[in-house]
N, C-alpha and C positions, 0 to 999 in steps of 0.2 A: 215171546215176541219182544224185541228191541223197540219199545214204544218211544224211547228218547231219540234214537236214531231215525225212526220213522217221521216223527214230529219235525226233526231238522231238515230231512230231505223235503218234506212237504213245505217247510217255510221257504227254502231255497228256491223251490219250484214256483212257489207263489210270488217270490221277489222277482224272479226272472220274468215271469208272466206280466207282472206290473211293470216292469222296466220296458218291455217290448210295448206294451199298450201305451206307456207314457210317451215313448218315442213316436209312435204311430199318430197320436193325437195331438202332439206338442206342435205348436203352441196353442193353448185353448184360452188365453187370456193375454192382457197386454204385457210385454216385456220391457223393464227398465235397463238401459245401458248408461252405467255411470261413466263419468267422464271427471278426472280430478284437477281440470284446469278450467278458467272462466270461459264464457261463451266467446266465440269468434277467434280463438287460437286454433292453430292448424289441426291439432288433434280432435278438437271438439267440431270443426267443420267437417272432417272426414268421418267421424263418428256420426253425425247427422246425415251425411250422404249414404252410409251403410244402412242406418236405421230405416231411410226412406225405401231403400232397396229390398231390405228384409220385409218390411211392412207389406209391400207390393207382392212379393214372392210366397210369403207364408200366411197371408190372409188374417194376421193380427198385428196391433199397433206395436210397433218397437219405438220407444221414444227415449231421448237423452236426457239425463239429469246431471247437471254440473254441481260437483262437490269438491271445490278447491281447498286447498290446505296441507300442511305438512309435506311440502314437495310432491303434491298430488297423491300423498299417500292415504289421506282420509278415504277417498272413493275406493282405494284398492283394500282398506281394512274392512269398510263394510261389505264388500263383495266377499272377501275371505270368510266372513263370518255369516254370510247370507244362507239361506236355505238351498241345498243343492237340487234345485228343480228345474232350473234353465230359465227362471223369470227375473233374475238379476245378473247382469253381465257387466263387464268392465271393458271398456275401449281405452287403452292406455300406451303411453310412449314408454321408451326405455327407462326413464328415470325412476318411476315408482317401483318397477321390478328388477332393475339392474343396479342402481345406484343408491337408492334410499337406505337399503339395509347396511350400508358401509358409512353413512353419515348421520344417521339417526339412532341414538343409544337404545330408545325404548320403542322402537317399531313393533306393532303388534301384528305383524303377519311375516311370514317367510315365503318368498317369491318362488322357491323351488318346491314347496311341499303343500302350501295352503291354495292352490289354484289349479284348475285343469285347463291347459292350453287348448285353444280352439283353432285360431289361424293367425298367422303374421301376414300382413297385408301391403306393408310398404316401408320404406325408409325415407327419412328427411336429410337429404344432402346438406352438408355445412360448407359455406364458402369463406376462404380467407381473404378478407378485404382490408384496404387501406384507403386513405384520402387521396383523390387523384393528384394532389400536388406532392404527394409522397416521394421520398428518394428510393422506394422499394418498387421495382417493376416486376419482380419474380420471386418465387421463394429462394433461389439462389442468392438474390441480393440482400433479402431478409436475414438469411443464415449468416452470410458473410460479414454483415455490419454488426449482428449481434454477437458473433464470435469475437470480432475485434473491440467491441464495446460492451462487455457484459453488464446486464442490468439498465442499459441506456434505452432499451427499446420497451415502451409501455404497451400493454395490450389489455383490452377491456372485456368484460364478461358481464352477464346478467346477475351474477352473484356467486358467493362461494360455493363450491360444489354442484353449480348447475352444468348442463351439458357442454356449453362452449368454453367454460373454464377447464372442465377435465380434458377436452380434446386439445386444447392448446398445451395441457401438461404432457399428454402423450406426445404432441409434436416436439416439445421441447426436450424431452428425453430422446426421442429418436434422432433429433438434429444435434444434439449435444451443445445446446445453448441455453441460456437463462434470460428470460424476459421478466419484466416487472409487472406484476398483476394488479390491475385497477378494478376491483369488484364494484358494481353498481346494484342498485336496487331495482332490478328489472332490465330487460334487453333493450327497451325503447330508449332510455337514458343512455346506455352504453353507446348504442348505435349513433345517437344524436352526437355525441362527442367524437365519434371516429369520423362521422360527415365533416364536422366542423374542424378537425383537425388537432382538437385537444389531446386525443390518444392515437397512437400510431396504428394499430392493428387489432382485428378481432375476428373470430368465427362467428358467423350467422348463418341461420338456415336459409337456404336459396330462396324460398317464397318471399321472404323479406329483403334480402340483399339483391336479388335480380333486378327488380324495377329501379333501385338506386344506382345499380351498375349501368343499366341501359340509359338513365337519365344523366350520366356523367358525375353523379355525386359521390361515387365510389369507384374504386379499381379493385377488380377481382385477380388475385394472384393464383389462387388454386382451389380445388375442391376436396374435401376430405373423403368422399365415398370412393367405392372401389372402381366405378366408371364415371365418365363425365356425364354433366347434366345437360340434357336436351336443349334447354333454354339458354345455356351458357357454353354452347358447344366448342367454342374457342379456347375456353378456360381449361387448362391441363388439371389432372389430378395431382395430389401430393405424391402418390406413387410414381407418376410419370416425371415428377419433378426432381427424382433422385432417391426416394424413400420406398423402395419396392415393398408392397404388401401392406402399406399403411391404409387403415381404414377407421374412421371416427365419426360415425353417423349415427344418430338416434333413429329409433324405429317406431312403428305402430302396429299393435295387434289386438286381438280380443281373447279374453280369458272368462272363465266362469270359476265358481268356488269348486273345490275338490269334491270328489264323490258324485259328481254329475252322472246319472244313468248313462251307459253307453250309446243307447239308441238316440238320446238327446244330443249327447256330444257328436255323434255321427251326422245328424240332421243339421244342426247348426254349423259345424265345420264345412260340411259340404256345400251349404247354401253361401256361406262367406267366401270360400274358395272360388265358387263359380261365379259370384259377383266380382271378385277381385281380378278374374281373368278375362273379363269382358272388354272388348275393345273401347267402348264408351267410357268405362269406368278409368282404364289406363290414361285416355285423353284427359279426364277431369283431374287426375291426380297429378299428372304432368303441369296442368295448369295452375296447380297449387304448389309447384316446386317439389313434389315428391316423386319417388320413384316405386312403382309397383314391385313388391318382391313378396311371393306366396310361398307359405310353409304350412303344411297340415300338422294336426296335433302333435305327432310323436316327434318330427323334426323341430317344431317350434319349442316344444318342451326342452330338448336337447340345447337348442339354440339359447334359451334364456339362461340355462345353467351355465354355458360358456360365457355369456355376456356378463353375468354376475362376476365371474372371475376377471374378466377383461377390464370391466369398469373399476373393479375393486383395487386393481393395481394403480389406476389412474388416482383415484381417491388417496390412496396410501402415499403416493408420491407428492400430491399437492397438500397432504396434511389437512384435507378439507373437512369441516364440521358444520352440522346444522347451525344456521344463524339464529 
């Protein structure tokens, strides 16, 4: 008798039974959802909304734990190294999974191999804004002036290698212009100087830009998302402004560590996708300036891989490095 083969088959069968039982019983205790940003930022707010819904639906507490640092990579690293049992998850934007690998030399996780994608739930449209007294009333105005005066137009960002820096790099490449980058230590300071007219232009997330546009403190030229933003319905996309196919928006999704049992993956992903498709969830996301965009695990995993390459091109063009 092949005792080694029999033992191997019994072990595989036991693992399959355990995985099935784990999925049926999950969750049996509280679940941590790590966020790599401080409390109050949009990713954190959406993660807390999701945790509340999951707590209600699955009967155990899902709670958010903020762990900022290293471009939100500290939280990602902890989840990548955590036990694959479904009790440590990561709610993350595109930065930690698509950008960090290009700008941090000693990053201790790989976005494409160290995580189990669960669901993508939305995107954060970026708005191209200027001071209302600006000479620029459209993307065409900006591009024409920048071509005639290379390097004369200043743009602000929240820092070297952050999303609004990289999206502007994408835009410059596509439009064939060169703007002068003014990096700030954070988006608030950058936006303050655009409102004050000290800097000409910047990209900012709709949730921050929209109230300033409505109050007349900023003028919106275009949005970088594939579709227009409902709360800024009269503002065209960059694609509509002459650059077909242009897309430069960060996103939010949920992942766990690799090797999560498939029944746990199925249960978590199914619940998150169901929540993200609720009409009331869609309304709440819109109020935050986000657009629901739902992807299940396989599609989300392929998307992350493509995003790593797409943002990598922008990082290389910007020669961005961690500060």
